[in-house]
C-alpha positions in Angstrom: 0.0 0.0 0.0 2.8 2.4 0.9 4.9 1.4 -2.0 2.0 2.0 -4.4 1.6 5.5 -2.8 5.2 6.2 -3.3 5.1 5.1 -6.9 2.0 7.2 -7.5 3.6 10.2 -6.0 6.7 9.7 -8.2 9.1 10.2 -5.3 12.6 9.8 -6.7 15.0 7.5 -5.1 17.8 10.0 -4.4 19.2 8.4 -1.3 18.2 4.7 -1.2 19.1 4.3 2.4 17.1 7.3 3.5 14.2 6.4 1.2 14.2 2.8 2.6 14.1 4.3 6.1 11.2 6.6 5.2 9.4 3.8 3.5 9.8 1.6 6.6 8.5 4.5 8.8 5.5 4.9 6.5 4.8 1.1 6.7 5.1 1.3 10.5 2.7 4.2 10.6 0.2 2.3 8.5 0.6 -0.8 10.7 0.2 1.3 13.8 -3.0 2.8 12.5 -4.3 -0.7 11.7 -3.3 -1.9 15.1 -5.0 1.1 16.8 -8.1 0.4 14.8 -8.0 -3.2 15.9 -7.6 -2.1 19.6 -10.6 0.3 19.2 -12.7 -2.5 17.7 -11.8 -4.9 20.5 -12.6 -2.3 23.1 -15.9 -1.6 21.5 -16.6 -5.3 21.3 -15.7 -5.7 25.0 -18.0 -2.8 26.0 -20.8 -4.4 24.0 -20.3 -7.8 25.7 -19.7 -6.4 29.2 -21.3 -3.0 29.6 -19.6 -0.7 32.1 -16.3 -2.7 31.9 -13.1 -0.9 31.1 -10.5 -2.4 28.9 -8.5 -5.0 30.7 -5.2 -3.4 29.8 -6.3 -0.1 31.3 -6.8 -1.6 34.8 -5.4 0.8 37.6 -2.9 -1.8 38.9 -1.3 -2.0 35.4 -0.7 1.8 35.0 2.7 1.6 36.7 3.7 -1.3 34.4 2.6 0.8 31.4 4.6 3.7 32.6 7.7 1.5 33.1 7.2 0.0 29.6 6.9 3.4 28.1 10.0 4.6 30.0 12.1 1.7 28.8 10.7 2.1 25.3 11.6 5.7 25.4 15.1 4.9 26.7 15.6 2.3 24.0 14.6 4.8 21.3 16.8 7.5 22.8 19.7 5.2 22.9 19.1 4.2 19.3 18.8 7.8 18.3 22.1 8.6 20.1 23.8 5.7 18.3 22.5 6.8 14.9 23.6 10.4 15.6 27.1 9.1 16.6 27.3 7.0 13.4 26.2 9.9 11.3 28.7 12.3 12.9 31.5 9.8 12.4 30.4 9.3 8.7 30.4 13.1 8.2 33.8 13.4 9.7 35.1 10.6 7.5 33.6 12.1 4.4 35.2 15.5 5.2 38.6 13.8 5.7 38.2 11.8 2.5 37.2 14.9 0.5 40.3 16.7 1.9 42.5 13.8 1.0 41.0 13.7 -2.5 41.6 17.4 -3.0 45.2 17.0 -1.9 45.8 14.0 -4.2 44.2 15.9 -7.1 46.5 18.9 -6.4 49.5 16.5 -6.4 48.4 14.9 -9.6 48.2 18.3 -11.3 51.7 19.2 -10.0 53.2 15.9 -11.2 51.5 16.4 -14.7 53.0 19.9 -14.8 56.5 18.5 -13.9 56.2 15.9 -16.6 55.2 18.5 -19.2 58.1 20.7 -18.0 60.5 17.8 -18.2 59.5 16.9 -21.7 59.7 20.5 -22.7 63.2 20.8 -21.3 64.2 17.5 -23.0 62.8 18.8 -26.3 64.8 22.1 -25.9 67.9 20.1 -25.0 67.5 17.9 -28.1 67.0 20.9 -30.3 70.0 22.7 -28.8 72.2 19.6 -29.3 71.0 19.2 -32.9 71.7 22.9 -33.5 75.1 22.7 -31.8 76.0 19.6 -33.9 74.9 21.3 -37.1 76.9 24.4 -36.2 80.0 22.4 -35.6 79.6 20.6 -38.9 79.1 24.0 -40.6 82.2 25.5 -39.0 84.4 22.6 -40.0 83.3 22.8 -43.6 83.6 26.5 -43.7 86.9 26.7 -42.0 89.8 26.1 -44.4 91.6 22.8 -43.9 95.0 24.5 -43.6 93.8 26.4 -40.5 92.2 23.5 -38.8 
């Protein structure tokens, strides 16, 4: 039912983990609504069968148990939320460090490429200079008279 709703709304799947989490929350909300409806139906049926009776789970001696259960449930959710926050914070720190490392490596890569281009340019200039020097030496020998040499 929730998946159909998501498909009808055309919600894009940008972040699959977050979308999966949202989908699970939607499913849990639908399930909670169905369960609440079931509780209401059962309470109504119990009132019909035994007029004047309160729901058995709402008896006064059980209120402290309900509070204890709610407190422990709250504590469990709070601990889970703290754990998720810690994991998220650690992931954000790791992502920031990885991005800085990537930027540094990218900078080094550009510097190495620049050095290689400079080296090849120097090698080309050196080769051109050697060729010109060799040509000049050959020209000087042929121009210089043999009796002077």
